[in-house]
C-alpha positions in Angstrom: -21.6 19.9 -40.0 -22.0 18.3 -44.0 -18.1 17.4 -44.2 -16.2 16.5 -47.4 -12.1 15.8 -48.5 -11.6 15.7 -51.5 -8.6 14.6 -53.6 -7.1 16.2 -56.5 -4.4 13.3 -58.2 -2.8 15.5 -60.5 -1.1 17.5 -57.4 -1.9 16.1 -54.6 -4.0 18.4 -53.4 -6.8 18.1 -50.9 -10.2 20.4 -51.7 -12.7 20.3 -48.4 -16.3 21.7 -48.7 -18.3 22.0 -45.3 -21.8 22.8 -45.3 -24.2 23.6 -42.3 -27.1 21.0 -42.1 -30.2 23.3 -41.5 -29.4 26.5 -44.0 -27.3 24.0 -46.4 -24.7 27.1 -46.9 -21.4 25.3 -47.9 -18.0 26.9 -48.3 -15.1 25.2 -50.1 -11.8 25.4 -49.5 -8.7 25.3 -52.1 -11.2 24.0 -55.1 -9.0 22.8 -58.0 -9.6 24.3 -61.7 -9.4 20.8 -63.3 -12.7 19.3 -60.8 -14.9 22.2 -61.3 -18.1 19.9 -62.6 -17.6 16.9 -60.0 -17.5 20.3 -57.3 -21.0 21.7 -59.4 -22.4 18.2 -59.5 -21.6 17.8 -55.6 -23.2 20.8 -54.6 -26.3 19.6 -56.9 -26.7 16.5 -55.4 -26.1 17.3 -52.0 -28.9 19.9 -52.2 -26.2 22.7 -51.1 -25.7 26.3 -51.6 -22.2 27.7 -52.0 -21.9 31.1 -50.1 -18.4 31.3 -50.3 -14.8 29.9 -51.9 -11.7 30.6 -50.4 -7.6 29.8 -50.9 -5.2 28.9 -48.2 -2.8 31.1 -50.0 -1.8 31.5 -53.7 -1.0 27.8 -54.7 2.2 27.0 -57.3 1.1 23.8 -58.1 -2.3 24.2 -59.5 -5.0 26.6 -60.9 -7.6 27.8 -58.4 -11.4 27.2 -58.8 -12.7 30.5 -57.5 -13.2 32.4 -60.3 -14.9 29.4 -61.8 -16.8 28.8 -58.5 -18.0 32.5 -58.8 -19.0 32.5 -62.1 -21.1 29.1 -61.3 -23.0 30.1 -58.1 -22.5 33.6 -57.3 -20.5 32.7 -54.2 -17.8 35.2 -52.8 -14.6 34.1 -53.3 -11.8 35.7 -51.1 -7.9 35.4 -50.5 -6.0 36.7 -47.5 -5.5 40.3 -47.6 -1.8 39.8 -48.0 -2.1 38.1 -51.5 -3.7 41.7 -52.6 -5.8 40.1 -55.2 -7.9 42.5 -57.3 -9.8 39.7 -58.6 -11.5 38.2 -55.5 -14.6 39.5 -54.2 -13.0 40.1 -50.2 -10.3 39.6 -48.4 -9.6 37.9 -44.9 -7.2 39.1 -42.1 -5.4 37.5 -39.0 -8.7 36.6 -36.6 -11.5 37.4 -39.0 -14.4 35.0 -38.7 -16.2 33.4 -41.8 -19.8 32.8 -41.3 -21.0 29.7 -43.5 -24.7 29.1 -41.9 -24.0 28.2 -38.3 -20.4 27.3 -39.1 -17.8 29.8 -38.0 -14.4 30.2 -39.8 -11.3 31.5 -38.1 -8.6 32.6 -39.8 -5.1 32.3 -38.7 -2.4 34.2 -40.4 -0.1 31.8 -40.7 2.8 33.0 -42.7 6.6 31.3 -44.1 5.5 28.7 -46.6 4.3 31.7 -48.6 3.5 35.6 -47.4 -0.3 34.9 -48.0 -0.5 31.7 -46.2 -3.8 31.1 -43.8 -5.0 28.3 -41.5 -8.8 27.9 -41.0 -9.9 26.6 -37.8 -13.2 25.3 -37.8 -15.5 23.8 -34.2 -17.1 20.7 -35.4 -19.3 19.7 -32.1 -17.1 18.5 -29.3 -13.7 18.2 -32.2 -11.7 21.2 -33.4 -10.4 21.3 -37.2 -7.7 22.6 -38.4 -7.0 23.4 -42.4 -3.9 23.9 -42.4 -2.6 24.8 -46.1 0.5 24.1 -46.7 1.9 25.3 -43.4 1.7 22.4 -41.7 1.8 19.1 -43.5 1.0 15.4 -42.4 5.0 14.8 -41.3 6.2 17.5 -42.9 5.7 21.2 -44.0 5.5 23.3 -46.6 8.4 24.9 -48.4 9.8 28.5 -48.0 11.9 28.9 -51.0 9.8 30.8 -53.4 6.4 33.5 -53.0 8.3 35.8 -50.2 8.5 32.5 -48.2 10.5 32.5 -45.4 12.0 29.7 -42.7 11.7 32.3 -39.8 8.3 33.0 -40.2 7.2 29.7 -40.7 8.4 28.2 -37.9 7.1 30.8 -35.8 3.3 29.7 -37.5 4.0 26.2 -36.2 5.2 26.7 -32.9 3.3 29.8 -31.7 0.3 29.3 -33.7 -0.5 25.6 -34.9 1.3 24.2 -31.5 -0.9 26.0 -29.0 -3.7 23.4 -29.7 -4.1 20.4 -27.7 -3.2 17.7 -29.0 -6.1 16.0 -29.9 -7.3 19.2 -32.3 -7.5 17.1 -35.9 -5.7 18.1 -38.7 -6.3 18.5 -42.4 -3.7 19.5 -45.0 -3.3 20.9 -48.2 -1.5 18.1 -49.6 -0.2 14.6 -49.2 1.5 12.6 -51.3 1.2 9.5 -49.1 -2.6 9.2 -49.5 -2.5 10.3 -45.5 -5.9 12.2 -45.1 -5.6 13.6 -41.9 -3.7 13.8 -38.5 -3.7 15.5 -35.0 -1.6 18.1 -33.7 -0.4 15.3 -30.9 0.7 13.9 -33.9 2.8 15.9 -35.5 3.9 17.4 -31.9 5.5 13.7 -31.3 6.1 12.3 -35.0 7.0 15.8 -37.8 10.8 15.6 -37.6 10.5 19.4 -38.9 9.0 20.1 -35.5 11.6 18.6 -33.6 13.7 21.8 -34.0 13.6 24.0 -30.8 15.3 27.3 -32.3 14.3 29.4 -35.8 17.9 29.4 -36.8 18.2 25.8 -37.2 14.9 25.3 -38.6 15.7 27.7 -41.3 19.1 26.2 -42.1 17.4 22.8 -42.5 14.7 24.0 -44.8 17.5 26.1 -47.2 19.4 22.7 -47.9 16.2 20.8 -49.1 17.2 22.4 -52.6 13.9 21.3 -54.1 12.7 21.9 -58.1 9.8 24.4 -58.4 6.5 22.5 -59.2 6.1 22.0 -62.8 3.1 24.5 -63.5 4.6 27.3 -61.0 4.6 29.5 -63.8 0.8 29.0 -65.4 -0.2 28.3 -61.5 0.9 32.0 -59.6 -0.1 33.9 -62.5 -3.6 32.0 -63.0 -4.2 32.4 -59.2 -3.7 35.8 -58.8 -6.5 36.1 -61.1 -8.8 33.6 -59.5 -8.4 31.1 -61.8 -9.1 32.7 -64.8 -7.1 33.1 -67.4 
């Protein structure tokens, strides 16, 4: 599998490119509109054909490149069905498989950060990769105080779905603000302070006290992303 982890400095967003080596079919996860030219150049240089572009959820801190990528490549664009997107080509649901060449991407509904949050699981040889969006971050978790976020739901997503995976499963988050690029389920189980709560109510009480400011682009990004990044 061809794999690239790309970084958007302004929003500290990770974008992921996955591609099948034999068919040259490719998929983007969480592309950022500001980097559209870089994405198209990378596809050209690696001789890849983009077939699917997906978002883990409706983002509030950057504008998605889904619409621009579809315009430029003819790819399919997808959100989780809970996003109720009218601009996407199609929607995925919990347990669905997206096929890109020989790569199967399993969609896991992991609400809490938002009500349309998903994690994507991919088998790469003897490794399992989890693209966790803002549900599970490295030594953290996504905030739950807007876009129908719910800390009780997030606790269930973390403990009942993501932590059910073995310790050696690799975690690729949607953001990191310190430059950490990846982790494992075992590392997060042991060292992530937000995974140490054993009761959903205690976790929810902690999240309610964070009192975080809204993302700077929230009023722009959310409506733009509901239109696949096209104004």
